[in-house]
ROVEXBA-997266 format. One record per residue (C-alpha): x, z, y; residue number from 1. Coordinates in nm, 2 decimals, always signed. Each point is the difference from the previous one (the first is absolute). Layout:
N
> east|up|north|seq
> X|Z|Y|NUM
...
END
This chain:
274
> east|up|north|seq
> +0.01|+0.00|+0.00|1
> +0.13|-0.10|+0.35|2
> +0.10|+0.31|+0.20|3
> +0.09|-0.09|+0.36|4
> +0.24|+0.21|+0.20|5
> -0.24|-0.01|+0.30|6
> -0.38|+0.00|+0.05|7
> -0.11|-0.14|+0.33|8
> -0.35|+0.11|+0.10|9
> -0.16|-0.24|+0.25|10
> -0.32|+0.16|+0.15|11
> -0.24|-0.27|+0.12|12
> -0.35|-0.04|+0.15|13
> -0.08|-0.36|+0.07|14
> +0.23|-0.21|+0.22|15
> +0.09|-0.24|-0.29|16
> +0.22|-0.22|+0.24|17
> +0.21|+0.31|+0.06|18
> +0.03|+0.08|-0.37|19
> +0.11|-0.36|-0.07|20
> +0.28|+0.04|+0.24|21
> +0.11|+0.33|-0.16|22
> +0.02|-0.17|-0.34|23
> +0.23|-0.27|+0.15|24
> +0.22|+0.26|+0.15|25
> +0.01|+0.18|-0.35|26
> +0.10|-0.33|-0.15|27
> +0.34|+0.01|+0.18|28
> +0.09|+0.36|-0.07|29
> +0.37|+0.05|-0.08|30
> -0.10|+0.28|-0.24|31
> -0.20|-0.16|-0.29|32
> -0.08|+0.28|-0.25|33
> -0.34|+0.10|+0.13|34
> -0.37|-0.01|-0.06|35
> -0.28|-0.03|+0.26|36
> -0.33|+0.19|-0.01|37
> -0.25|-0.12|+0.25|38
> -0.21|+0.30|+0.08|39
> -0.32|-0.15|+0.13|40
> -0.25|+0.22|+0.18|41
> -0.30|-0.23|-0.05|42
> +0.10|-0.33|+0.14|43
> -0.21|-0.32|-0.04|44
> +0.08|-0.26|-0.25|45
> +0.26|-0.18|+0.21|46
> +0.26|+0.26|-0.08|47
> -0.06|-0.05|-0.37|48
> +0.08|-0.37|+0.06|49
> +0.32|+0.08|+0.18|50
> +0.11|+0.23|-0.28|51
> -0.09|-0.26|-0.28|52
> +0.20|-0.27|+0.20|53
> +0.30|+0.24|+0.03|54
> +0.00|+0.08|-0.38|55
> +0.05|-0.37|-0.06|56
> +0.26|-0.05|+0.26|57
> +0.23|+0.30|-0.03|58
> +0.20|+0.14|-0.28|59
> -0.04|+0.37|+0.07|60
> -0.30|+0.18|-0.17|61
> -0.32|+0.05|+0.22|62
> -0.29|+0.23|-0.08|63
> -0.31|+0.00|+0.21|64
> -0.20|+0.33|+0.02|65
> -0.34|-0.02|+0.17|66
> -0.31|+0.21|+0.06|67
> -0.31|-0.06|+0.18|68
> -0.01|+0.04|+0.38|69
> -0.16|+0.35|+0.08|70
> +0.19|+0.06|+0.32|71
> +0.36|+0.10|+0.04|72
> +0.12|+0.11|-0.34|73
> +0.36|-0.11|+0.03|74
> +0.14|+0.33|-0.14|75
> -0.21|-0.04|-0.31|76
> +0.14|-0.34|-0.06|77
> +0.36|+0.12|+0.06|78
> -0.06|+0.26|-0.27|79
> -0.11|-0.28|-0.23|80
> +0.32|-0.18|+0.07|81
> +0.21|+0.31|-0.07|82
> -0.17|+0.03|-0.34|83
> +0.07|-0.37|-0.07|84
> +0.36|+0.01|+0.11|85
> +0.25|-0.08|-0.28|86
> +0.31|+0.11|+0.19|87
> +0.13|+0.34|+0.12|88
> +0.06|-0.10|+0.35|89
> -0.30|-0.12|+0.21|90
> +0.02|-0.19|+0.34|91
> -0.31|+0.00|+0.21|92
> -0.09|-0.27|+0.26|93
> -0.32|-0.17|+0.15|94
> -0.13|-0.35|-0.03|95
> +0.07|-0.07|+0.37|96
> +0.37|+0.09|-0.01|97
> +0.27|-0.26|-0.08|98
> +0.31|+0.13|-0.19|99
> +0.34|-0.14|+0.09|100
> +0.22|-0.15|-0.26|101
> +0.18|+0.33|-0.09|102
> -0.31|+0.22|+0.04|103
> -0.01|+0.10|-0.37|104
> +0.37|-0.01|-0.05|105
> +0.04|+0.27|+0.28|106
> -0.28|+0.22|-0.15|107
> +0.18|-0.03|-0.34|108
> +0.36|+0.07|+0.13|109
> -0.11|+0.29|+0.22|110
> -0.22|+0.18|-0.25|111
> +0.05|+0.37|-0.02|112
> -0.18|+0.22|-0.25|113
> +0.00|+0.28|+0.26|114
> -0.15|-0.20|+0.28|115
> -0.28|-0.26|+0.08|116
> +0.15|-0.30|+0.19|117
> -0.16|-0.04|+0.34|118
> +0.01|-0.36|+0.13|119
> -0.12|-0.15|+0.34|120
> -0.18|-0.32|+0.10|121
> +0.02|-0.24|+0.29|122
> -0.33|-0.04|+0.18|123
> -0.01|-0.37|+0.05|124
> -0.17|-0.18|+0.29|125
> -0.32|-0.20|-0.02|126
> +0.21|-0.31|+0.09|127
> +0.25|+0.07|-0.28|128
> -0.28|+0.04|-0.26|129
> -0.19|-0.30|+0.11|130
> +0.30|-0.22|-0.03|131
> +0.10|+0.12|-0.34|132
> +0.00|-0.24|-0.30|133
> +0.08|+0.02|-0.37|134
> +0.30|-0.23|+0.07|135
> +0.14|+0.25|+0.26|136
> -0.03|+0.27|-0.26|137
> +0.14|-0.19|-0.29|138
> +0.30|-0.11|+0.20|139
> +0.07|+0.34|+0.14|140
> -0.02|-0.12|+0.36|141
> -0.27|+0.26|+0.08|142
> +0.27|+0.27|-0.02|143
> +0.21|-0.14|+0.28|144
> -0.07|+0.08|+0.36|145
> +0.01|-0.26|+0.28|146
> -0.05|+0.04|+0.37|147
> -0.38|+0.01|-0.04|148
> +0.01|+0.29|-0.24|149
> +0.21|+0.21|+0.24|150
> -0.23|-0.09|+0.29|151
> -0.29|+0.12|-0.20|152
> +0.16|+0.33|-0.06|153
> +0.11|+0.03|+0.37|154
> -0.36|-0.06|+0.11|155
> -0.15|+0.24|-0.25|156
> -0.17|-0.28|-0.21|157
> +0.21|+0.10|-0.29|158
> +0.11|+0.35|-0.08|159
> +0.31|+0.14|-0.15|160
> +0.17|-0.34|-0.03|161
> +0.34|+0.19|-0.04|162
> -0.12|+0.12|-0.34|163
> +0.01|-0.36|-0.12|164
> +0.37|+0.00|+0.01|165
> +0.14|+0.09|-0.35|166
> +0.32|+0.21|+0.01|167
> +0.14|+0.04|-0.35|168
> +0.28|+0.24|+0.10|169
> -0.10|+0.36|-0.05|170
> +0.28|+0.12|+0.23|171
> -0.11|-0.23|+0.28|172
> -0.37|+0.10|-0.04|173
> +0.10|+0.37|+0.02|174
> +0.20|-0.06|+0.32|175
> -0.23|-0.22|+0.19|176
> -0.36|+0.07|-0.11|177
> -0.28|+0.25|+0.03|178
> -0.12|+0.17|-0.31|179
> -0.34|-0.07|-0.14|180
> -0.22|+0.30|-0.06|181
> -0.35|-0.13|-0.05|182
> -0.13|-0.19|-0.31|183
> -0.18|-0.33|+0.04|184
> -0.24|-0.09|-0.28|185
> +0.11|-0.37|+0.03|186
> +0.37|+0.07|-0.07|187
> +0.11|+0.29|-0.22|188
> +0.11|+0.06|-0.35|189
> +0.03|+0.30|-0.23|190
> +0.03|+0.10|-0.37|191
> -0.32|-0.03|-0.19|192
> +0.04|+0.35|-0.14|193
> +0.00|+0.15|+0.35|194
> -0.33|-0.17|+0.08|195
> -0.13|+0.13|-0.32|196
> +0.11|+0.35|+0.09|197
> -0.21|+0.00|+0.32|198
> -0.29|-0.16|-0.19|199
> +0.04|-0.33|+0.19|200
> -0.19|-0.10|+0.31|201
> -0.28|+0.23|+0.13|202
> -0.33|-0.19|-0.05|203
> -0.18|+0.22|+0.23|204
> +0.12|-0.20|+0.30|205
> -0.25|-0.27|+0.10|206
> +0.20|-0.20|+0.25|207
> +0.35|-0.12|+0.10|208
> +0.26|+0.18|+0.19|209
> +0.14|+0.30|-0.18|210
> -0.13|+0.03|-0.35|211
> +0.21|-0.28|-0.14|212
> +0.33|+0.12|+0.15|213
> +0.02|+0.33|+0.21|214
> -0.20|+0.19|-0.27|215
> +0.22|-0.13|-0.28|216
> +0.33|+0.08|+0.20|217
> -0.13|+0.35|+0.07|218
> -0.09|+0.07|-0.36|219
> +0.33|-0.14|-0.13|220
> +0.19|+0.23|+0.24|221
> -0.18|+0.30|-0.16|222
> +0.15|-0.09|-0.34|223
> +0.35|-0.05|+0.15|224
> -0.01|-0.38|+0.04|225
> +0.15|-0.09|+0.34|226
> +0.00|-0.32|+0.20|227
> +0.29|-0.24|+0.02|228
> +0.02|-0.24|+0.30|229
> -0.01|-0.37|-0.08|230
> +0.02|-0.11|+0.36|231
> +0.15|-0.35|+0.02|232
> -0.03|-0.03|-0.38|233
> -0.29|-0.13|-0.20|234
> -0.10|-0.20|+0.31|235
> -0.37|-0.08|+0.03|236
> -0.22|-0.20|+0.24|237
> -0.35|+0.10|+0.07|238
> -0.23|-0.29|+0.07|239
> -0.20|+0.02|+0.32|240
> -0.38|+0.09|-0.03|241
> -0.23|+0.23|+0.21|242
> +0.09|+0.36|-0.07|243
> -0.22|+0.26|-0.18|244
> -0.04|+0.34|+0.17|245
> +0.07|+0.31|-0.21|246
> -0.32|+0.20|-0.03|247
> -0.02|+0.36|+0.11|248
> -0.13|+0.10|-0.35|249
> +0.34|-0.12|-0.15|250
> +0.20|+0.20|+0.25|251
> -0.22|+0.30|-0.06|252
> +0.05|-0.04|-0.38|253
> +0.37|-0.01|+0.05|254
> +0.00|+0.32|+0.21|255
> -0.19|+0.17|-0.27|256
> +0.25|-0.12|-0.27|257
> +0.28|+0.15|+0.21|258
> -0.19|+0.33|+0.06|259
> -0.06|+0.04|-0.38|260
> +0.37|-0.10|-0.08|261
> -0.09|-0.12|-0.35|262
> +0.24|-0.26|-0.14|263
> -0.26|-0.13|-0.26|264
> -0.31|-0.18|+0.13|265
> -0.32|+0.08|-0.19|266
> -0.14|-0.35|-0.01|267
> +0.29|-0.24|-0.09|268
> +0.14|-0.14|-0.32|269
> -0.21|+0.26|-0.17|270
> -0.27|+0.25|+0.11|271
> +0.13|+0.35|+0.05|272
> -0.23|+0.30|+0.01|273
> +0.10|+0.31|+0.21|274
END
């Protein structure tokens, strides 16, 4: 039975054109020993079509997990992906985030059983996203900045463009760069057994913003798993679209989690009774 070294979980909800771009970027990864699990929170049939096309086009294994759309249940689907993962190291990303060529290589080389790896993402401009093509991704030209990209950054149309520069030297990163403290749900990785120790993702969250990252990082810290900065490694580009606001209910839920200080969520990979 095939046992990959990395499981990449791609959380999706519609946006089939973005997922098609993600698969093109995955097709040029410098690290090749991985599987992909598409964790689909109730998308329409177009996503299934993109996945079926990708299965024919690419050599890496692809599994599509889906449930009906009953509102935001991303964490439920992420738990399904953890159960299905065949590797011991799981990388999480979203279906609107393009991985650079060495994205998985960096997550593999920097893995640390004592830490979760905390990556960043470039927030691309509407112009950049609109002009993106499969050809630009396949050739790798989307990773190279020109004058227009820097102007977008200077004018605030793109954010954190400096995080799109990969710096392989650990010494140089230590000297020049700020540390990363916060976890982004679209770019982090951790040992599967650590996720199992905290019972996975808390399914009591009903919206985006903290339940798929901040909650996980907090619970991991309670079992002694720290965070390791991946700034300027595992480079990733977030495709432009209108942003979703974080609901007050999600923030309230996270504050309650911190008040209780329990590393294990009660509704996650399994149901836990008090």
